[in-house]
Steps between C-alpha positions, in 0.01 A plus 500: 500500500124435479370238733185292541339331788421121524130592437587687182728209386216258569265693281764553226594119491154353556595309821416541869671750727590204731683334205693821429611496863610149470706582195657793666595288821657243273719758337352439156421869431797710438552798746186420698511642847287452809412848644315449830243235429477561130709398192609753235692457177601680187208588283685330212519159679373212303292206620749202564437174310283286720736235631215294634375425151837412380580271795170319477494401136470117523675260262320396195252227564448598861187343656189718482229491759153673497555869578148535643303346783187380335173332631482153372860475427619149397836487679383233736354290217793508268619155598163367378465723192848433371408130463294610203781692322525333153831665393745219561482328153525833324172461303324770696684823437246780603334599826192708568349625835194716435437573872861575593449656841821483712661270243622216725461246223622736231835564679544141595473403127718791379774387743499145392433499123597689180185542298429641161209722609333597817156679542362653821194722564265618763191734516655713773662794307723603799630147535572474129664856505728386782623199279547726202704749702710238667567357155594826328578761760636323803778752580255788527262277704776408741595872551141587596455201724829566671400851586166379633683238717743759636213733576263252655699252706657739748165658594291439800157350468292819471732655238506172310122511502479845357770428243313175393167688470670766275648226271164319489324818401761571240461147363115545478549830320699326230263221472206737455688654212483161317841555354575178303863587416781334712553700802800455739342726754178304512696175510700625800195609682333164427802307633537724803133454593527127447802477732349722770132442504312251714575143400609604155141514385391668178142622565298784342171663592205562265674794351797293416720660758761305688394514872705244697644647827860501592648186647710472808837388358812617685739501199307420180723420196366770284798490248653165447735627216679165456181308430351774285796496269482122484134519417565759234760273342248198498217708358701603195320388191181397696176619339306697766133598443223661710168337421269206515640138489331451166770718334739201554313305232723641225816378676394161626575198273617144517841617612372683810467423864222721649436560870173662593482634858172707506352664813395217708135401562402599857470210753208668669256783440694727741838425326446767238852625425515356148587812307836681478338749253162646491378196317343196682591158377167323588378142411392615160848624419650175646274303251615733208859435595434118502352528147809697391726232631301250307561702181868535571517127561418444128829683403701217667635730765587356844276684761481510881236694683493566884222595719343458847331165583135563613509169667699664786169633627234295310586132407206501259619800303603365163531837319847451360460131450212579272640786298832319450347168437737274309809684624741369759423649838742478791447616856799646668570649845559870532501753779251785497705817592269779396220532755388775736462233780814309598278210611387457142856458370629154468526183284237455230478320168539669166444366146756446221308416183678389192432376148781244517640251742817609675 
């Protein structure tokens, strides 16, 4: 009888050698034997069906949460933002989020309402690719992430660092290729880096390469397969685009609730982390967005915009009060979580700007 090793089986089946050993120890590979410290099995052995995937399929309608950590995520402001949801009377049947980011508001709305159409977009191609892959190829994505989790979590710090750097280099290689087709591998690398890098930051250098160092998490949740399946279910039918917020103009009409969550205006000259892609969203672009909001207002859409409140650091700074003159501006309390100095994290005010009274 021809035999193969666990390493040969791993290569044949596209999984890690550690996963093959687990399958053997669980008795799920017929005639597998432990010889010394190594597993061997018939060369004709077939890869078992992944019981993890079957066991973790959630019931229809399972609650979906953001599958990424994302700077500026709106989880802590949901209780304020949801006060603006205009879906109760059934007249507003569409939702658009042109700066989707981590999608806290998106998944909150998808979990509470049945809508006729949903539109999301972002200028970050790797973020958009991740959404598309979760929507259409979640099983393959889960397999890739599960293997990364099984490889990475048991490692010591130095081996983890080497593994992390290799994955980061691979991610940057794929990014340089500018492949615009949906890529499960690139999505898996993106999610892996997001879950294991410092503070969950997405930052690129002048060459457009991701350069965030490894974080110090003991057991990062690299593959939350239950939530990924729930997210995939909720994303079915959602229109996903990579590009500028202006593309949403063709979707927005009087039946639409629109939430704009652009990169926030820095509260100081040194707070320059405003771009999650190579582009910088400066004051000129904030003004352009305000003008676009004014144009979309004419469609009859219900619109909410969030941003930082410059009055946190300068009580005389009326930048947003001026560019959104005539809109309803509410100042709400939030917690600054992304900052290199822990002393600069804490309670601040943020803005919720709307074209209607809640």
